[in-house]
VOPAGU-2260 file (C-alpha; in pm, 1 decimal, decimal comma):
REM VOPAGU-2260
SITE   aa  ch    i         X         Y         Z
SITE  MET   A    0   14106,6    7835,9   12200,9
SITE  LYS   A    1   14160,3    7950,0   11846,8
SITE  ARG   A    2   13865,0    7743,9   11722,4
SITE  VAL   A    3   13641,8    7896,2   11992,8
SITE  SER   A    4   13748,6    8247,7   11890,7
SITE  ILE   A    5   13672,6    8178,1   11526,2
SITE  LEU   A    6   13333,3    8034,9   11621,0
SITE  LEU   A    7   13259,9    8336,3   11840,6
SITE  ILE   A    8   13354,7    8575,3   11562,0
SITE  ALA   A    9   13131,2    8384,7   11318,9
SITE  VAL   A   10   12836,5    8398,3   11557,9
SITE  LEU   A   11   12885,9    8770,8   11619,1
SITE  SER   A   12   12914,4    8833,1   11244,8
SITE  LEU   A   13   12587,6    8651,0   11178,4
SITE  ALA   A   14   12421,9    8847,5   11456,0
SITE  CYS   A   15   12540,2    9174,8   11302,6
SITE  LEU   A   16   12413,9    9067,3   10962,8
SITE  SER   A   17   12078,0    8978,0   11117,2
SITE  ILE   A   18   12053,7    9318,1   11285,1
SITE  THR   A   19   12147,1    9493,0   10959,9
SITE  HIS   A   20   11885,7    9302,1   10763,6
SITE  ALA   A   21   11622,3    9373,4   11027,1
SITE  ALA   A   22   11703,7    9742,4   11016,3
SITE  THR   A   23   11664,2    9759,1   10639,3
SITE  GLY   A   24   11359,3    9534,4   10637,0
SITE  ASP   A   25   11518,9    9285,1   10397,9
SITE  ASP   A   26   11429,4    8979,9   10605,9
SITE  ARG   A   27   11073,7    9082,6   10687,0
SITE  PRO   A   28   10771,4    8937,8   10505,5
SITE  VAL   A   29   10658,7    9156,0   10217,7
SITE  ASN   A   30   10356,7    9376,5   10281,6
SITE  VAL   A   31   10096,8    9406,4   10005,0
SITE  ILE   A   32    9880,8    9705,7    9910,8
SITE  LEU   A   33    9631,4    9635,2    9632,7
SITE  ILE   A   34    9469,7    9952,4    9492,2
SITE  TYR   A   35    9165,9    9872,1    9276,5
SITE  LEU   A   36    8977,7   10144,7    9092,6
SITE  ASP   A   37    8626,4   10127,2    8950,5
SITE  ASP   A   38    8569,2   10200,3    8577,3
SITE  MET   A   39    8908,5   10357,1    8501,2
SITE  GLY   A   40    8999,8   10342,6    8132,9
SITE  TYR   A   41    9328,4   10256,7    7965,4
SITE  GLY   A   42    9380,1   10621,6    7870,4
SITE  ASP   A   43    9318,7   10771,8    8214,4
SITE  LEU   A   44    9680,7   10821,7    8320,4
SITE  SER   A   45    9904,7   11097,0    8193,3
SITE  MET   A   46   10151,7   10826,9    8086,6
SITE  THR   A   47    9882,1   10665,6    7866,3
SITE  GLY   A   48    9757,9   10988,3    7710,2
SITE  SER   A   49    9511,0   11157,5    7944,1
SITE  GLY   A   50    9441,1   11516,1    7844,9
SITE  GLY   A   51    9358,9   11804,4    8075,6
SITE  PHE   A   52    9494,0   11639,1    8389,8
SITE  THR   A   53    9809,8   11468,0    8507,8
SITE  THR   A   54    9884,8   11173,6    8736,2
SITE  PRO   A   55   10242,7   11242,1    8850,6
SITE  ASN   A   56   10242,7   10998,4    9142,5
SITE  LEU   A   57   10126,6   10709,9    8925,3
SITE  ASP   A   58   10378,2   10808,3    8659,3
SITE  ARG   A   59   10648,2   10803,5    8928,5
SITE  MET   A   60   10525,6   10465,2    9050,3
SITE  ALA   A   61   10564,4   10328,3    8697,5
SITE  ASP   A   62   10904,8   10495,0    8659,7
SITE  ARG   A   63   11020,3   10305,9    8969,3
SITE  GLY   A   64   10830,8    9985,3    8901,3
SITE  ILE   A   65   10671,9    9789,1    8617,9
SITE  PHE   A   66   10390,9    9885,8    8379,9
SITE  PHE   A   67   10186,0    9610,1    8214,1
SITE  THR   A   68   10069,9    9721,6    7869,5
SITE  HIS   A   69    9857,7    9408,8    7808,9
SITE  TYR   A   70    9681,1    9361,2    8141,0
SITE  TYR   A   71    9315,4    9253,5    8145,4
SITE  SER   A   72    9047,3    9269,1    8412,2
SITE  PRO   A   73    8896,9    8926,4    8487,3
SITE  GLN   A   74    8565,0    9044,3    8342,6
SITE  ALA   A   75    8426,3    9377,3    8225,9
SITE  VAL   A   76    8187,4    9431,6    8516,7
SITE  CYS   A   77    8213,0    9500,6    8890,9
SITE  SER   A   78    8128,3    9189,7    9094,3
SITE  ALA   A   79    8263,9    8937,9    8847,0
SITE  SER   A   80    8593,0    9123,9    8814,5
SITE  ARG   A   81    8637,6    9138,2    9191,9
SITE  ALA   A   82    8553,1    8769,2    9229,3
SITE  GLY   A   83    8830,8    8688,7    8983,8
SITE  LEU   A   84    9073,0    8918,5    9163,0
SITE  MET   A   85    9007,0    8780,0    9511,4
SITE  THR   A   86    9004,6    8408,7    9414,3
SITE  GLY   A   87    9252,1    8384,6    9125,2
SITE  CYS   A   88    8981,8    8221,6    8911,7
SITE  TYR   A   89    8786,0    8311,1    8604,6
SITE  PRO   A   90    8470,7    8463,1    8757,5
SITE  ASN   A   91    8243,1    8212,3    8585,7
SITE  ARG   A   92    8439,5    7927,9    8744,5
SITE  VAL   A   93    8329,0    8048,0    9089,5
SITE  GLY   A   94    7971,8    8128,9    8985,3
SITE  PHE   A   95    7998,6    8504,9    8930,1
SITE  SER   A   96    7864,3    8726,5    8654,9
SITE  GLY   A   97    7733,9    9080,8    8639,8
SITE  ALA   A   98    7704,2    9323,5    8931,8
SITE  LEU   A   99    7525,7    9215,3    9250,8
SITE  ASP   A  100    7280,1    9457,6    9407,7
SITE  HIS   A  101    7097,4    9472,3    9743,2
SITE  ARG   A  102    6853,1    9197,3    9644,8
SITE  ALA   A  103    7116,0    8942,0    9546,6
SITE  LYS   A  104    7082,2    8603,3    9714,8
SITE  THR   A  105    7432,6    8498,0    9616,3
SITE  GLY   A  106    7786,2    8602,9    9702,6
SITE  ILE   A  107    8133,4    8464,1    9744,0
SITE  ASN   A  108    8129,5    8101,9    9855,8
SITE  LYS   A  109    8283,7    8030,3   10195,4
SITE  GLU   A  110    8473,4    7741,4   10033,8
SITE  GLU   A  111    8668,9    7979,1    9809,4
SITE  GLU   A  112    8995,2    8111,6    9955,3
SITE  THR   A  113    9058,2    8482,8    9907,4
SITE  ILE   A  114    9389,3    8667,5    9902,3
SITE  ALA   A  115    9310,7    8791,1   10252,9
SITE  GLU   A  116    9249,7    8439,2   10385,6
SITE  LEU   A  117    9575,5    8309,4   10242,2
SITE  LEU   A  118    9772,1    8595,3   10397,5
SITE  LYS   A  119    9587,9    8580,2   10728,4
SITE  GLU   A  120    9711,9    8222,8   10764,4
SITE  ARG   A  121   10063,8    8365,2   10731,8
SITE  GLY   A  122   10004,3    8605,4   11021,4
SITE  TYR   A  123    9919,2    8913,2   10816,7
SITE  ALA   A  124    9693,7    9193,0   10940,6
SITE  THR   A  125    9430,0    9240,5   10669,5
SITE  ALA   A  126    9194,9    9525,6   10582,5
SITE  ILE   A  127    8968,4    9649,4   10305,3
SITE  PHE   A  128    8876,6   10014,5   10263,4
SITE  GLY   A  129    8626,2   10102,7    9991,9
SITE  LYS   A  130    8393,9    9891,9    9779,4
SITE  TRP   A  131    8341,8    9517,1    9832,9
SITE  HIS   A  132    8069,8    9401,6    9588,1
SITE  LEU   A  133    8095,5    9026,1    9646,9
SITE  GLY   A  134    7763,3    8994,8    9827,0
SITE  CYS   A  135    7594,9    9228,4   10075,4
SITE  GLN   A  136    7444,3    8971,7   10313,0
SITE  GLU   A  137    7636,7    8922,4   10636,6
SITE  GLN   A  138    7780,4    8582,3   10543,4
SITE  PHE   A  139    7939,8    8735,0   10231,1
SITE  LEU   A  140    8094,0    9045,3   10390,6
SITE  PRO   A  141    8474,0    9085,3   10419,1
SITE  LEU   A  142    8516,9    8985,7   10784,3
SITE  ASN   A  143    8388,7    8640,2   10693,0
SITE  HIS   A  144    8644,3    8606,5   10413,0
SITE  GLY   A  145    8979,4    8680,8   10569,1
SITE  PHE   A  146    8969,7    9051,6   10649,6
SITE  ASP   A  147    9026,3    9185,2   10999,5
SITE  GLU   A  148    8880,3    9526,3   10918,6
SITE  PHE   A  149    8627,6    9669,0   10672,7
SITE  TYR   A  150    8531,0   10030,1   10623,6
SITE  GLY   A  151    8332,5   10097,4   10310,1
SITE  ILE   A  152    8028,4   10015,3   10101,2
SITE  PRO   A  153    7892,3    9672,2   10005,6
SITE  TYR   A  154    7824,6    9751,8    9638,2
SITE  SER   A  155    7848,8   10035,8    9385,5
SITE  HIS   A  156    7756,7   10380,3    9515,5
SITE  ASP   A  157    7518,0   10444,2    9224,3
SITE  MET   A  158    7298,8   10175,7    9382,7
SITE  TRP   A  159    7120,4   10431,1    9598,9
SITE  PRO   A  160    6789,5   10622,5    9591,7
SITE  SER   A  161    6935,6   10905,6    9379,6
SITE  HIS   A  162    7021,3   10687,1    9082,1
SITE  PRO   A  163    6956,0   10906,9    8775,2
SITE  ASP   A  164    6778,1   10637,2    8571,8
SITE  ILE   A  165    6633,3   10387,1    8820,8
SITE  ARG   A  166    6391,1   10538,1    9070,1
SITE  ASP   A  167    6224,9   10372,5    9371,0
SITE  TYR   A  168    6438,2   10059,1    9352,2
SITE  PHE   A  169    6750,9   10104,2    9561,4
SITE  PRO   A  170    6737,2   10152,7    9939,8
SITE  PRO   A  171    6968,8   10397,6   10120,8
SITE  LEU   A  172    7332,4   10310,1   10055,6
SITE  PRO   A  173    7493,2   10171,5   10373,0
SITE  LEU   A  174    7837,4   10270,7   10496,1
SITE  ILE   A  175    7970,9    9975,4   10695,6
SITE  GLU   A  176    8242,7    9956,8   10956,1
SITE  ASN   A  177    8338,1    9594,4   11012,8
SITE  GLU   A  178    7988,2    9442,8   11034,6
SITE  GLN   A  179    7783,5    9743,7   11147,9
SITE  VAL   A  180    7603,9   10001,1   10933,3
SITE  ILE   A  181    7727,4   10333,1   11071,1
SITE  ALA   A  182    7560,8   10567,2   10818,7
SITE  THR   A  183    7346,0   10569,5   10507,1
SITE  ASN   A  184    7386,8   10762,3   10183,2
SITE  PRO   A  185    7738,0   10878,4   10277,2
SITE  ASP   A  186    7891,2   11176,1   10098,0
SITE  HIS   A  187    8073,4   11012,7    9808,2
SITE  SER   A  188    8274,7   11329,2    9747,4
SITE  GLN   A  189    8472,6   11228,4   10058,4
SITE  PHE   A  190    8529,3   10864,2    9960,7
SITE  THR   A  191    8881,1   10895,1    9815,3
SITE  LEU   A  192    8996,5   11110,9   10106,0
SITE  GLN   A  193    8839,3   10896,8   10380,4
SITE  PHE   A  194    8948,3   10559,3   10244,8
SITE  THR   A  195    9301,0   10689,0   10192,0
SITE  GLU   A  196    9317,4   10819,8   10549,3
SITE  ARG   A  197    9194,9   10485,2   10681,8
SITE  ALA   A  198    9459,3   10299,3   10479,5
SITE  ILE   A  199    9739,1   10524,2   10605,2
SITE  GLU   A  200    9624,8   10488,2   10964,4
SITE  PHE   A  201    9622,7   10108,1   10920,6
SITE  ILE   A  202    9978,4   10118,0   10780,8
SITE  HIS   A  203   10098,2   10312,6   11085,5
SITE  ARG   A  204    9931,5   10067,3   11324,7
SITE  ASN   A  205   10079,1    9763,9   11153,1
SITE  SER   A  206   10415,8    9886,2   11022,6
SITE  SER   A  207   10609,1    9649,1   11248,3
SITE  LYS   A  208   10432,0    9336,2   11120,9
SITE  PRO   A  209   10318,5    9210,7   10778,7
SITE  PHE   A  210    9995,4    9357,6   10645,2
SITE  PHE   A  211    9764,0    9340,0   10345,1
SITE  ILE   A  212    9549,6    9637,3   10241,9
SITE  TYR   A  213    9283,9    9616,2    9971,8
SITE  LEU   A  214    9214,2    9982,0    9889,6
SITE  ALA   A  215    8912,1    9945,6    9660,4
SITE  HIS   A  216    8828,4   10300,7    9555,3
SITE  PRO   A  217    8460,8   10329,1    9445,4
SITE  LEU   A  218    8562,6   10600,2    9196,8
SITE  PRO   A  219    8586,0   10701,7    8913,2
SITE  HIS   A  220    8256,5   10510,6    8879,7
SITE  VAL   A  221    7956,8   10743,7    8856,3
SITE  PRO   A  222    7824,1   10939,8    9037,6
SITE  LEU   A  223    8149,1   11131,8    9046,3
SITE  GLY   A  224    8254,5   11310,9    9361,8
SITE  VAL   A  225    8566,6   11492,3    9471,7
SITE  SER   A  226    8676,3   11666,2    9791,4
SITE  GLY   A  227    8713,0   12042,0    9809,2
SITE  ALA   A  228    9090,1   12031,7    9771,7
SITE  PHE   A  229    9058,4   11888,5    9418,8
SITE  SER   A  230    8733,6   12039,8    9297,9
SITE  GLY   A  231    8800,9   12233,0    8977,1
SITE  LYS   A  232    9168,5   12141,9    8979,5
SITE  SER   A  233    9189,9   11981,6    8636,0
SITE  GLU   A  234    9119,8   12111,2    8286,9
SITE  HIS   A  235    8904,0   11806,0    8218,4
SITE  GLY   A  236    8609,3   11875,1    8446,1
SITE  MET   A  237    8505,4   11659,7    8737,8
SITE  TYR   A  238    8640,2   11335,9    8591,5
SITE  GLY   A  239    8987,8   11487,6    8575,1
SITE  ASP   A  240    8947,3   11619,2    8930,5
SITE  VAL   A  241    8858,6   11268,2    9051,8
SITE  MET   A  242    9160,9   11112,4    8882,4
SITE  MET   A  243    9391,3   11377,9    9026,5
SITE  GLU   A  244    9262,1   11303,5    9376,6
SITE  ILE   A  245    9314,2   10930,5    9324,1
SITE  ASP   A  246    9667,0   11007,6    9207,7
SITE  TRP   A  247    9715,9   11213,6    9525,7
SITE  SER   A  248    9594,7   10910,9    9724,9
SITE  VAL   A  249    9861,8   10690,5    9566,7
SITE  GLY   A  250   10124,1   10954,5    9643,7
SITE  GLU   A  251   10021,0   10965,8   10009,3
SITE  ILE   A  252   10046,7   10587,0   10035,5
SITE  MET   A  253   10395,1   10587,9    9882,6
SITE  LYS   A  254   10507,1   10876,5   10104,6
SITE  THR   A  255   10388,3   10689,3   10414,5
SITE  LEU   A  256   10586,5   10380,6   10317,1
SITE  ARG   A  257   10900,0   10590,5   10272,7
SITE  GLU   A  258   10854,6   10770,2   10603,8
SITE  LEU   A  259   10815,5   10439,6   10788,2
SITE  ASP   A  260   11110,7   10288,5   10599,1
SITE  ILE   A  261   10907,7    9992,1   10474,9
SITE  GLU   A  262   10898,6   10064,7   10102,6
SITE  ARG   A  263   11161,3    9797,6   10029,0
SITE  ASN   A  264   10941,8    9523,6   10169,3
SITE  THR   A  265   10605,8    9646,9   10037,9
SITE  LEU   A  266   10453,9    9544,5    9705,4
SITE  VAL   A  267   10202,8    9800,9    9574,3
SITE  ILE   A  268    9967,0    9703,4    9290,2
SITE  PHE   A  269    9747,2    9955,0    9107,3
SITE  THR   A  270    9480,4    9867,4    8849,2
SITE  SER   A  271    9106,8    9883,9    8766,5
SITE  ASP   A  272    8813,2    9644,1    8770,7
SITE  ASN   A  273    8719,4    9715,9    8407,4
SITE  GLY   A  274    8722,8    9984,3    8141,0
SITE  PRO   A  275    8519,1   10306,7    8132,5
SITE  TRP   A  276    8139,7   10333,5    8127,7
SITE  ILE   A  277    8162,7   10548,4    7818,9
SITE  ASN   A  278    7793,2   10625,7    7773,1
SITE  TYR   A  279    7832,9   10866,8    8067,7
SITE  GLY   A  280    8022,4   11100,5    7836,2
SITE  ASN   A  281    8222,0   11365,8    8020,8
SITE  HIS   A  282    8179,5   11170,8    8347,4
SITE  ALA   A  283    8347,5   10863,5    8197,5
SITE  GLY   A  284    8707,4   10774,3    8129,2
SITE  SER   A  285    8900,4   10708,2    7810,6
SITE  THR   A  286    8983,3   10380,4    7639,0
SITE  ALA   A  287    9275,3   10549,4    7455,4
SITE  GLY   A  288    9120,5   10434,6    7127,8
SITE  LEU   A  289    9044,0   10076,2    7227,6
SITE  ARG   A  290    8709,4    9944,0    7102,5
SITE  GLU   A  291    8390,7    9974,5    7312,2
SITE  GLY   A  292    8404,9    9992,8    7695,0
SITE  LYS   A  293    8267,5    9854,0    8021,0
SITE  GLY   A  294    8035,3    9559,0    7982,1
SITE  THR   A  295    8197,2    9433,4    7662,0
SITE  THR   A  296    8469,0    9182,8    7580,7
SITE  PHE   A  297    8632,8    9415,3    7331,6
SITE  GLU   A  298    8962,4    9566,5    7441,3
SITE  GLY   A  299    8807,8    9885,5    7580,0
SITE  GLY   A  300    8606,4    9680,9    7826,1
SITE  GLN   A  301    8887,6    9475,0    7974,4
SITE  ARG   A  302    9232,4    9612,2    7890,6
SITE  VAL   A  303    9324,3    9854,8    8170,2
SITE  PRO   A  304    9646,7    9998,2    8315,2
SITE  CYS   A  305    9835,3    9796,0    8574,2
SITE  ILE   A  306   10137,3    9923,7    8767,2
SITE  MET   A  307   10335,4    9735,3    9031,1
SITE  TRP   A  308   10603,0    9885,8    9253,6
SITE  TRP   A  309   10836,2    9708,8    9494,6
SITE  GLU   A  310   11141,2    9917,9    9572,1
SITE  GLY   A  311   11465,2    9724,2    9530,9
SITE  THR   A  312   11296,5    9417,6    9378,6
SITE  ILE   A  313   11123,1    9537,7    9061,7
SITE  PRO   A  314   11377,8    9699,2    8825,9
SITE  ALA   A  315   11289,3   10065,8    8785,5
SITE  GLY   A  316   11121,1   10171,1    8463,0
SITE  THR   A  317   11024,0    9823,5    8343,7
SITE  VAL   A  318   10759,7    9802,1    8071,5
SITE  THR   A  319   10629,9    9459,7    7972,9
SITE  ASN   A  320   10393,7    9358,2    7695,3
SITE  ARG   A  321   10351,5    9008,2    7840,2
SITE  LEU   A  322    9990,8    8899,3    7876,2
SITE  ALA   A  323    9861,8    8941,9    8234,1
SITE  THR   A  324    9525,1    8956,1    8406,1
SITE  GLY   A  325    9357,9    9016,5    8740,9
SITE  ILE   A  326    9332,5    8643,3    8809,7
SITE  ASP   A  327    9713,7    8641,6    8821,1
SITE  ILE   A  328    9728,5    8879,6    9118,0
SITE  LEU   A  329    9651,8    8611,8    9381,1
SITE  PRO   A  330    9924,2    8364,1    9276,1
SITE  THR   A  331   10171,3    8651,5    9234,2
SITE  ILE   A  332   10105,3    8770,9    9588,4
SITE  ALA   A  333   10115,1    8412,7    9717,1
SITE  GLU   A  334   10459,9    8349,3    9569,4
SITE  ALA   A  335   10593,9    8686,7    9684,0
SITE  THR   A  336   10478,6    8629,2   10043,2
SITE  GLY   A  337   10533,5    8253,7   10069,0
SITE  ALA   A  338   10162,1    8194,8   10119,1
SITE  PRO   A  339   10012,0    7866,0    9997,3
SITE  LEU   A  340    9785,4    7861,0    9694,8
SITE  PRO   A  341    9416,9    7776,4    9749,3
SITE  GLU   A  342    9329,4    7410,6    9779,0
SITE  LYS   A  343    9078,1    7433,2    9494,6
SITE  PRO   A  344    9217,9    7475,7    9140,7
SITE  ILE   A  345    9269,2    7833,0    9022,0
SITE  ASP   A  346    9329,5    7985,4    8680,3
SITE  GLY   A  347    9587,2    8250,9    8765,2
SITE  VAL   A  348    9963,6    8224,2    8718,6
SITE  SER   A  349   10237,3    8402,1    8912,2
SITE  LEU   A  350   10389,1    8709,3    8749,3
SITE  LEU   A  351   10673,2    8725,7    9003,1
SITE  PRO   A  352   10948,5    8638,5    8751,6
SITE  LEU   A  353   10847,9    8943,0    8547,0
SITE  LEU   A  354   10852,5    9157,1    8860,2
SITE  LYS   A  355   11206,6    9040,4    8931,7
SITE  GLY   A  356   11325,2    9143,6    8587,6
SITE  ASP   A  357   11324,4    8817,1    8393,0
SITE  ASP   A  358   11178,7    8928,3    8060,0
SITE  THR   A  359   11244,0    8589,2    7899,4
SITE  VAL   A  360   10955,5    8417,6    8078,8
SITE  ILE   A  361   10600,1    8405,5    7948,4
SITE  PRO   A  362   10387,0    8328,6    8258,3
SITE  ARG   A  363   10053,0    8352,5    8074,9
SITE  LYS   A  364   10003,0    8233,1    7718,5
SITE  THR   A  365    9624,4    8266,0    7678,9
SITE  PHE   A  366    9325,5    8457,6    7811,1
SITE  PHE   A  367    8954,6    8380,9    7772,8
SITE  TYR   A  368    8705,0    8666,1    7751,0
SITE  TYR   A  369    8384,9    8553,9    7922,7
SITE  TYR   A  370    8076,3    8768,3    7975,3
SITE  ARG   A  371    7703,3    8754,1    8046,1
SITE  LYS   A  372    7621,2    8444,1    8248,0
SITE  ASN   A  373    7877,9    8219,8    8082,9
SITE  ASN   A  374    7944,0    8332,7    7725,3
SITE  LEU   A  375    8289,9    8269,2    7584,2
SITE  GLU   A  376    8301,3    8567,6    7348,5
SITE  ALA   A  377    8671,8    8574,5    7256,7
SITE  VAL   A  378    9012,7    8418,2    7316,7
SITE  THR   A  379    9364,0    8558,6    7277,4
SITE  ASP   A  380    9718,9    8428,9    7278,1
SITE  GLY   A  381    9851,2    8774,5    7357,1
SITE  ARG   A  382    9883,2    8889,2    6997,7
SITE  TRP   A  383    9595,8    8734,0    6805,7
SITE  LYS   A  384    9239,0    8766,7    6929,6
SITE  LEU   A  385    8953,8    8557,5    6792,6
SITE  VAL   A  386    8610,7    8707,6    6861,2
SITE  PHE   A  387    8316,6    8468,6    6830,8
SITE  PRO   A  388    7975,7    8574,6    6696,9
SITE  HIS   A  389    7763,8    8696,1    6987,1
SITE  HIS   A  390    7504,4    8941,6    7107,4
SITE  GLY   A  391    7651,9    9210,0    7329,8
SITE  ARG   A  392    7659,2    9571,8    7437,6
SITE  THR   A  393    7762,4    9849,4    7203,3
SITE  TYR   A  394    7808,0   10221,4    7258,9
SITE  GLU   A  395    7887,6   10299,8    6897,8
SITE  GLY   A  396    7631,9   10505,9    6709,4
SITE  PHE   A  397    7473,0   10639,1    7027,9
SITE  LYS   A  398    7495,1   10984,3    7179,1
SITE  PRO   A  399    7675,8   10980,7    7515,7
SITE  GLY   A  400    7536,3   11138,9    7828,5
SITE  LYS   A  401    7660,5   11448,1    8006,1
SITE  ASP   A  402    7720,0   11571,0    8362,6
SITE  GLY   A  403    7616,1   11247,5    8531,1
SITE  LYS   A  404    7329,1   11152,7    8301,3
SITE  SER   A  405    7375,2   10834,3    8100,9
SITE  GLY   A  406    7355,9   10830,3    7723,9
SITE  GLY   A  407    7269,4   10562,4    7477,2
SITE  SER   A  408    7385,6   10204,2    7442,7
SITE  TYR   A  409    7236,9    9883,0    7311,2
SITE  GLU   A  410    7256,6    9553,0    7498,7
SITE  ASN   A  411    7155,5    9315,6    7218,6
SITE  HIS   A  412    7375,3    9417,0    6928,2
SITE  TRP   A  413    7487,5    9134,0    6701,1
SITE  PHE   A  414    7863,3    9107,1    6649,1
SITE  GLU   A  415    7975,9    8885,3    6362,7
SITE  GLY   A  416    8310,5    8820,1    6527,9
SITE  GLY   A  417    8650,2    8818,3    6360,3
SITE  LEU   A  418    9024,6    8773,3    6394,4
SITE  TYR   A  419    9228,3    9073,1    6508,6
SITE  ASP   A  420    9601,8    9135,3    6534,4
SITE  LEU   A  421    9627,5    9323,9    6863,5
SITE  ARG   A  422    9987,8    9420,5    6793,9
SITE  ARG   A  423    9889,5    9622,6    6485,7
SITE  ASP   A  424    9522,2    9681,4    6553,8
SITE  PRO   A  425    9439,8    9715,6    6926,0
SITE  GLY   A  426    9121,2    9897,1    6824,5
SITE  GLU   A  427    8990,6    9572,6    6665,1
SITE  ARG   A  428    8881,6    9739,3    6342,2
SITE  TYR   A  429    9031,7    9510,4    6076,8
SITE  ASP   A  430    8905,3    9153,3    6054,8
SITE  LEU   A  431    9178,9    8923,1    5921,0
SITE  LYS   A  432    9006,8    8586,2    5944,1
SITE  GLU   A  433    9021,6    8520,6    5567,0
SITE  TYR   A  434    9401,0    8558,6    5571,8
SITE  TYR   A  435    9502,5    8336,4    5862,4
SITE  PRO   A  436    9296,5    8013,7    5878,3
SITE  GLU   A  437    9578,4    7833,9    6061,1
SITE  ILE   A  438    9567,4    8090,1    6345,6
SITE  ILE   A  439    9189,5    8057,9    6368,6
SITE  GLN   A  440    9224,8    7679,9    6390,7
SITE  ARG   A  441    9477,7    7709,7    6673,2
SITE  LEU   A  442    9267,3    7959,6    6869,7
SITE  GLU   A  443    8955,3    7748,1    6814,6
SITE  GLY   A  444    9144,4    7461,7    6978,1
SITE  LEU   A  445    9212,1    7679,2    7284,4
SITE  ALA   A  446    8845,9    7776,1    7295,0
SITE  ALA   A  447    8737,1    7411,8    7278,1
SITE  SER   A  448    8947,9    7334,4    7585,2
SITE  ALA   A  449    8799,3    7631,5    7769,6
SITE  ARG   A  450    8446,2    7522,1    7684,6
SITE  GLU   A  451    8509,8    7171,8    7812,2
SITE  ASP   A  452    8646,6    7311,5    8136,8
SITE  LEU   A  453    8431,2    7620,7    8204,3
SITE  GLY   A  454    8140,2    7575,2    7966,2
SITE  ASP   A  455    7998,3    7820,8    7714,7
SITE  ASP   A  456    7637,3    7932,2    7682,6
SITE  LEU   A  457    7695,3    8044,1    7323,4
SITE  THR   A  458    7761,7    7687,4    7210,4
SITE  GLY   A  459    7551,9    7509,5    7474,1
SITE  VAL   A  460    7845,2    7343,0    7652,6
SITE  ALA   A  461    7792,7    7301,2    8028,2
SITE  GLY   A  462    8156,8    7267,3    8135,7
SITE  LYS   A  463    8296,9    7016,5    8383,4
SITE  ASN   A  464    8466,2    7231,3    8645,4
SITE  ARG   A  465    8245,5    7523,2    8740,9
SITE  ARG   A  466    8175,9    7586,6    9108,0
SITE  GLU   A  467    7871,2    7733,3    9276,3
SITE  PRO   A  468    7864,2    8076,6    9439,3
SITE  GLY   A  469    7757,6    8112,1    9799,0
SITE  ARG   A  470    7382,8    8124,0    9851,4
SITE  ILE   A  471    7147,9    8233,3   10128,5
SITE  ASP   A  472    6816,7    8075,2   10215,3
SITE  ASP   A  473    6503,4    8252,9   10096,4
């Protein structure tokens, strides 16, 4: 009788513990909200030195989470960066470069497994609100790659008939809901507001089960647009207004999670697809002094802010200078949610130990800066960066544009290359290659391995392990 009583008490105790955990959400699968901006620079948060506007919600998110000081976009351009994010691979491994437009015959291959597909297999509700840019043909759209819902645009919103520099090329910009075009040339001043409202409504509908939201804001990419509530709000013109509205969006997401009592089992990730398009002048962001900008493999093109917040899991106020990149997001989410990794090899590594407060681990030791079709233009070990001689874009020496008009840049500038100490010289101004031949030799060895694996057009190496993008028939 005594043994039965003890057993009964044990069972009841376990039941109470189970109920308690369920009430706090501790035993529920972690939700994931991935917020991806377009063309935001390293200096575009008040915590990284923005002037004339503030981003209090993002500052608060960093205060309660982790800020990555050395985070890199997979590539310094729209489609390629998003391919790397969604697949966990260097974009050139999966056949991506540049920015796809309405005439593109390629897109994401159906054989590649996206974050959404991995989580959908785990029973997650999945949605994307905003910009896709991984192919605009039906077979490439989000619902065919793991998403249950899509409300947004298939490519950048400057790819429309009112482009300031390219006339009579782009058709009307479609606004798509799931697989249907529901409008053309939508009012981009309402994008941040509308996509935020859709995300919040999705959270409410799915708060009792695991969900994944990819909130891919089309802004602050030009043409800029802001709703009436934020027009003229900053001291930095329309760009500051746009960033303040995006900050408001993040605050609304965080407030919703608190109200629904699911913030302790929701991982929120905030970052950008690449650095600022700085030849747009006052309609572009800030690199905070990093060299060059979007479309280059210098730091201003690929080093962007990254904040992650997971209440009760990430120690509040963590700042890490460990090397991290957008291709690491997929394996990080996979480990956090218990989802399997893709069957095909990926390049990303999980950052979860850093999120859990273990600052002794070094998940990523190298990063390869690829651009153009398949140019390996630089390699870093986190401190030292070796830039190889190459032709590339430069904004230096050219007058920037103003009020939505683009300024000057040059696409075929010759860079001699060099060795830079990113700890002392993040602006890449002082070439140290004559002082450290042993470091150059070591980084050249890393580059040789990358060329053998992924190829390199600069040296004529094909690479053994590149995969084809998806293609449509002519």
